[in-house]
C-alpha positions in Angstrom: -6.8 -53.8 -0.9 -7.3 -56.7 -3.3 -6.2 -59.3 -0.7 -8.5 -57.8 2.0 -11.5 -58.3 -0.3 -10.9 -62.0 -1.0 -12.2 -64.7 1.3 -9.2 -66.9 0.5 -7.0 -64.7 2.7 -7.1 -64.3 6.5 -6.5 -61.1 8.4 -3.7 -59.0 7.0 -1.1 -58.1 9.6 1.5 -55.4 8.7 4.9 -55.8 10.3 6.1 -52.3 10.2 9.1 -52.7 12.5 10.7 -55.5 10.5 14.1 -54.9 8.8 12.2 -55.1 5.6 8.5 -54.2 6.3 6.1 -57.0 5.3 2.5 -58.0 5.4 1.7 -61.4 6.9 -1.5 -63.3 6.1 -2.8 -66.9 5.9 -4.0 -68.3 2.5 -6.6 -71.1 2.4 -8.2 -72.7 -0.7 -10.0 -76.0 -0.2 -10.4 -76.5 -3.9 -6.6 -76.8 -4.1 -6.5 -78.8 -0.9 -4.7 -75.9 0.8 -6.0 -75.4 4.3 -3.4 -73.2 5.9 -0.5 -71.5 4.2 1.3 -68.8 6.0 2.6 -66.0 3.6 4.6 -62.9 3.7 4.6 -60.1 1.1 7.3 -57.4 0.8 8.0 -54.9 -2.0 11.3 -53.8 -3.4 13.2 -56.5 -1.6 15.4 -57.8 -4.4 17.8 -59.7 -2.1 14.8 -61.8 -1.0 14.3 -63.1 -4.6 17.9 -64.4 -4.6 17.6 -65.9 -1.1 14.5 -67.7 -2.2 16.3 -69.1 -5.3 19.2 -70.2 -3.2 17.0 -72.1 -0.6 14.9 -73.6 -3.4 18.1 -74.9 -5.0 19.3 -76.5 -1.7 15.8 -78.1 -1.5 16.3 -79.7 -4.9 19.5 -81.5 -3.8 18.0 -83.6 -1.1 14.4 -83.8 -0.1 15.4 -84.4 3.5 16.4 -80.8 3.8 12.9 -79.7 3.0 11.3 -82.1 5.5 13.7 -81.3 8.3 13.2 -77.6 7.7 9.4 -78.1 8.0 9.9 -80.2 11.1 12.1 -77.7 12.9 9.8 -74.8 11.9 6.7 -76.7 13.3 8.5 -77.5 16.6 9.5 -73.9 17.1 6.1 -72.5 16.2 4.6 -74.9 18.8 7.0 -73.4 21.3 6.1 -69.9 20.0 9.7 -68.9 19.1 9.4 -68.6 15.3 8.5 -64.9 14.9 11.3 -62.3 14.6 8.8 -59.5 15.1 8.2 -60.9 18.6 11.9 -61.1 19.5 12.6 -64.7 18.5 14.1 -66.2 15.3 12.3 -66.2 11.9 11.4 -69.2 9.9 14.0 -68.2 7.5 16.7 -68.3 10.2 15.6 -71.8 11.2 15.9 -72.9 7.5 19.4 -71.6 7.4 20.2 -73.5 10.6 19.0 -76.7 8.9 21.2 -76.1 5.8 24.2 -75.3 7.9 23.8 -78.5 9.8 23.4 -80.6 6.6 26.6 -79.1 5.2 28.4 -80.6 8.2 27.1 -84.1 8.4 29.4 -87.0 7.6 29.3 -87.4 4.7 27.7 -84.0 4.0 24.2 -84.0 2.6 24.4 -80.4 1.2 27.3 -78.6 -0.4 28.2 -74.9 0.0 26.7 -73.6 -3.2 28.4 -70.3 -2.9 31.8 -72.0 -3.0 31.3 -74.5 -5.9 32.5 -74.2 -9.4 34.5 -71.3 -10.7 32.6 -68.6 -8.8 31.0 -65.5 -10.3 29.4 -62.2 -9.5 25.7 -61.2 -9.4 25.6 -57.8 -7.7 22.5 -56.6 -5.8 23.3 -53.3 -4.1 26.8 -54.0 -2.6 26.3 -57.8 -2.2 27.4 -60.7 -4.4 24.4 -63.0 -4.8 26.1 -65.6 -7.0 25.8 -69.3 -6.2 26.3 -72.5 -8.2 23.1 -73.4 -10.1 22.3 -76.6 -12.1 19.6 -77.9 -14.4 20.0 -81.5 -13.6 21.4 -83.2 -10.4 24.0 -85.0 -12.6 25.6 -81.6 -13.2 26.1 -81.2 -9.4 27.4 -84.7 -9.0 30.1 -83.9 -11.6 31.7 -81.4 -9.3 30.5 -82.4 -5.8 30.7 -86.2 -5.3 28.7 -86.5 -2.1 25.2 -86.2 -3.6 23.1 -89.1 -2.1 26.1 -90.6 -0.2 24.6 -90.0 3.3 21.9 -92.6 4.0 20.8 -91.6 7.5 17.1 -91.7 8.2 15.0 -88.7 8.8 14.5 -89.6 12.4 18.3 -89.9 13.1 19.0 -86.6 11.2 16.3 -84.8 13.1 17.7 -85.8 16.5 21.2 -85.0 15.3 20.0 -81.6 14.2 18.6 -80.9 17.6 21.7 -82.1 19.3 23.9 -80.0 17.0 22.3 -76.8 18.2 21.9 -77.9 21.8 25.8 -78.2 21.9 26.7 -75.5 19.3 29.4 -73.1 20.5 27.2 -70.1 20.4 29.6 -68.0 22.5 32.3 -68.2 19.8 30.8 -69.0 16.4 28.3 -68.0 13.7 25.8 -70.2 11.9 26.8 -69.6 8.2 25.8 -71.5 5.0 28.4 -69.8 2.8 31.4 -70.7 5.0 33.4 -73.8 3.9 33.1 -76.5 6.5 36.7 -77.5 5.8 37.7 -74.2 7.4 35.9 -74.9 10.6 33.2 -72.6 11.9 33.0 -68.9 11.2 34.2 -66.9 14.3 32.2 -64.1 15.9 35.3 -61.9 15.9 35.5 -62.1 12.2 32.1 -60.6 12.0 32.5 -58.3 15.0 29.3 -59.8 16.4 30.7 -60.6 19.8 28.0 -58.8 21.8 25.2 -61.0 20.4 24.5 -64.5 21.6 22.6 -65.8 18.6 24.5 -65.2 15.4 23.1 -66.4 12.1 24.5 -64.9 9.0 22.5 -64.0 5.9 24.1 -65.7 3.0 24.2 -62.6 0.8 23.8 -59.5 3.0 26.8 -60.4 5.2 26.1 -57.5 7.5 22.8 -59.0 8.5 22.7 -61.1 11.7 19.3 -62.8 11.8 19.7 -63.3 15.5 20.2 -59.6 16.3 16.7 -59.2 17.7 17.1 -62.2 20.1 17.6 -61.1 23.7 19.7 -63.2 26.1 16.6 -64.4 27.9 15.0 -65.4 24.6 18.2 -67.1 23.5 18.3 -69.2 26.7 14.7 -70.3 26.1 15.4 -71.3 22.5 18.6 -73.1 23.6 16.6 -75.0 26.3 14.1 -76.1 23.6 17.0 -77.7 21.6 18.3 -79.4 24.8 15.0 -80.7 26.0 13.9 -81.7 22.5 17.2 -83.7 22.0 16.4 -85.6 25.1 12.8 -86.1 24.2 13.3 -87.3 20.7 16.4 -89.5 21.5 14.7 -92.8 21.2 15.0 -96.3 19.9 12.8 -99.0 18.5 9.1 -98.4 18.1 9.2 -94.7 19.1 12.0 -94.0 16.5 10.0 -95.8 13.8 6.9 -93.6 14.7 9.0 -90.4 14.4 10.3 -91.6 11.0 6.7 -92.3 9.9 5.5 -88.9 11.0 8.3 -87.1 9.3 7.6 -88.9 6.0 3.9 -88.0 6.2 4.7 -84.3 5.6 4.2 -84.0 1.8 5.1 -80.3 1.5 7.1 -77.7 3.3 4.6 -74.9 4.2 7.3 -72.2 4.3 7.5 -70.7 0.9 11.1 -69.9 1.7 12.2 -73.3 0.5 9.5 -74.3 -2.0 
């Protein structure tokens, strides 16, 4: 009721059929130079708090993760395939895809935070929400030596990201950010998700496939976007420099999932 009375918030849209019911709205405040910020609100979703902390921690490790997440989300929103309530993938799913990719670059840009250190246990319902946390980046460097080692440009990484999912073995494997890259990709049979084409594992609720709402037709369309975008953005010289400039122009990641 308070949100609906304020002029700072756009139309409130309840998503009642979501796995966790939410209210979507747009926030704008010109005094804060905030013109358009998409927001979701849910109640009683404790796992989401831990998910947000996990993604925010990944964003602190390398700023390129934040920018690439923003870029992929914008691309998919333009193509109208970034809304799980409409049968496509959520922004959260695309962020997980970016993290998964950056864990598998050479050298890796992001670690698997759930596998670092001595481990631990933070129980929420039946799920362990523990992951390695640090106050200063030097703490992470002491146990994961790859921090800052990958010097690839944003433009190169963006094209590599698109190519990775254009050629990903969707028939056999799961996108997972908790699975150690040294052990290869997580197999669909291990999850018993063989009947679903798009399989993206929630890092804490391991029974939750974020691609479960995606039909075969929608999956083929999303996959075609990755294939066509790889070809479109595979460029050299002046065009590549322009892509790099545009990626650097994005000062913030509008998805609150990662900021």
